[in-house]
C-alpha positions as CSV (number, residue, x, y, z in Angstrom):
1,M,-15.0,13.8,25.0
2,E,-15.4,10.3,23.7
3,I,-18.5,9.9,21.6
4,Q,-20.8,7.1,22.7
5,A,-22.5,4.6,20.3
6,G,-25.5,5.7,18.4
7,L,-26.5,8.1,15.7
8,V,-24.7,11.5,15.9
9,T,-25.2,14.7,13.9
10,Y,-22.5,17.2,13.2
11,V,-24.2,19.9,15.4
12,D,-24.2,17.4,18.4
13,L,-20.4,17.4,18.3
14,S,-17.9,19.7,19.9
15,V,-14.3,20.3,18.7
16,G,-12.2,17.5,20.1
17,D,-15.0,15.0,20.4
18,Y,-13.7,11.6,19.1
19,F,-14.4,7.9,18.7
20,Y,-12.4,4.8,17.9
21,T,-13.3,2.3,15.3
22,N,-13.0,-1.5,15.7
23,N,-9.9,-3.2,14.4
24,I,-9.3,-4.9,11.1
25,D,-6.6,-7.5,10.6
26,I,-4.6,-6.6,7.4
27,T,-3.9,-9.7,5.2
28,E,-1.7,-10.4,2.3
29,T,-5.0,-10.8,0.3
30,H,-5.9,-7.2,1.1
31,I,-2.5,-6.0,-0.3
32,V,-2.6,-8.2,-3.4
33,N,-6.2,-7.3,-4.3
34,F,-5.5,-3.6,-3.7
35,A,-2.5,-3.8,-6.0
36,G,-4.7,-5.3,-8.7
37,I,-7.3,-2.6,-8.3
38,S,-5.0,0.4,-8.1
39,G,-2.2,-0.8,-10.4
40,D,0.4,-0.1,-7.7
41,F,2.6,-3.1,-7.8
42,F,5.6,-1.3,-6.3
43,D,8.1,-3.9,-5.0
44,V,7.8,-2.8,-1.3
45,H,4.1,-3.9,-1.4
46,M,4.7,-7.1,-3.4
47,D,8.1,-8.5,-2.6
48,K,9.0,-9.4,1.0
49,E,12.8,-9.6,0.3
50,F,12.8,-6.2,-1.4
51,A,10.9,-4.7,1.5
52,R,13.4,-6.3,4.0
53,K,16.3,-4.8,2.1
54,K,14.6,-1.4,2.5
55,G,14.5,-1.9,6.3
56,F,11.0,-3.3,6.7
57,S,10.1,-6.5,8.5
58,D,7.8,-7.6,5.7
59,K,6.1,-6.1,2.6
60,I,4.0,-3.1,3.6
61,A,0.4,-2.3,2.9
62,H,-0.4,0.6,0.5
63,G,-1.2,3.8,2.4
64,L,-4.3,4.3,0.3
65,L,-5.4,0.7,1.1
66,I,-5.3,1.5,4.8
67,L,-7.1,4.8,4.2
68,S,-9.9,2.9,2.3
69,L,-10.2,0.3,5.1
70,V,-10.3,3.0,7.7
71,D,-13.2,4.6,5.9
72,G,-15.0,1.3,5.9
73,L,-14.3,0.8,9.6
74,K,-15.7,4.3,10.3
75,N,-18.8,3.6,8.4
76,R,-19.4,0.3,10.3
77,S,-18.6,1.9,13.7
78,P,-21.0,1.7,16.6
79,V,-20.9,5.6,16.4
80,Q,-22.9,6.4,13.3
81,L,-22.3,9.9,11.9
82,N,-25.5,11.3,10.2
83,A,-23.6,12.5,7.1
84,I,-23.6,12.0,3.4
85,A,-19.9,12.7,2.7
86,S,-16.5,12.4,4.4
87,L,-14.4,15.5,4.2
88,G,-11.0,16.5,5.6
89,W,-9.0,13.4,4.5
90,E,-6.0,15.7,3.9
91,K,-5.6,15.8,7.6
92,C,-5.5,12.1,8.0
93,E,-2.3,10.8,9.6
94,C,-0.9,7.3,9.3
95,K,1.2,6.7,12.4
96,A,3.2,3.7,11.2
97,K,3.7,1.2,8.4
98,V,1.3,-1.7,8.3
99,T,2.4,-5.3,7.4
100,P,0.3,-8.4,6.8
101,G,-0.9,-9.9,10.0
102,E,-1.0,-6.6,11.8
103,S,-4.2,-4.9,13.0
104,S,-5.3,-1.4,12.3
105,H,-8.0,1.0,13.6
106,C,-8.9,4.6,13.5
107,K,-9.5,7.5,15.9
108,T,-11.9,10.0,14.4
109,T,-11.9,13.5,15.9
110,K,-13.9,16.6,15.2
111,A,-11.1,19.1,14.4
112,N,-13.0,22.4,13.9
113,N,-16.4,24.0,13.4
114,S,-16.1,24.8,9.7
């Protein structure tokens, strides 16, 4: 069931309950700044022509950048989880590459009761 806006505790949720975050527009500035912070200057993130030669339409955002932005979206969502830590990131799925100018969001789902 889709979770409605408001403060939600873990015990209020059933397996399969979910919510969507708002969108964020990914910019070249996000990518460049993340490269500087992470030290990941791999050409597919920094060089549009290199990325095109590898089959992409443009340079692509770092997967960990998108994961970081998604965590921020989750924390600013109208659904507020009453929690002190985010666990289970190993189950996170990125559905597609993200290029500058595209928008991203997240669907957060309670997967189990443990």
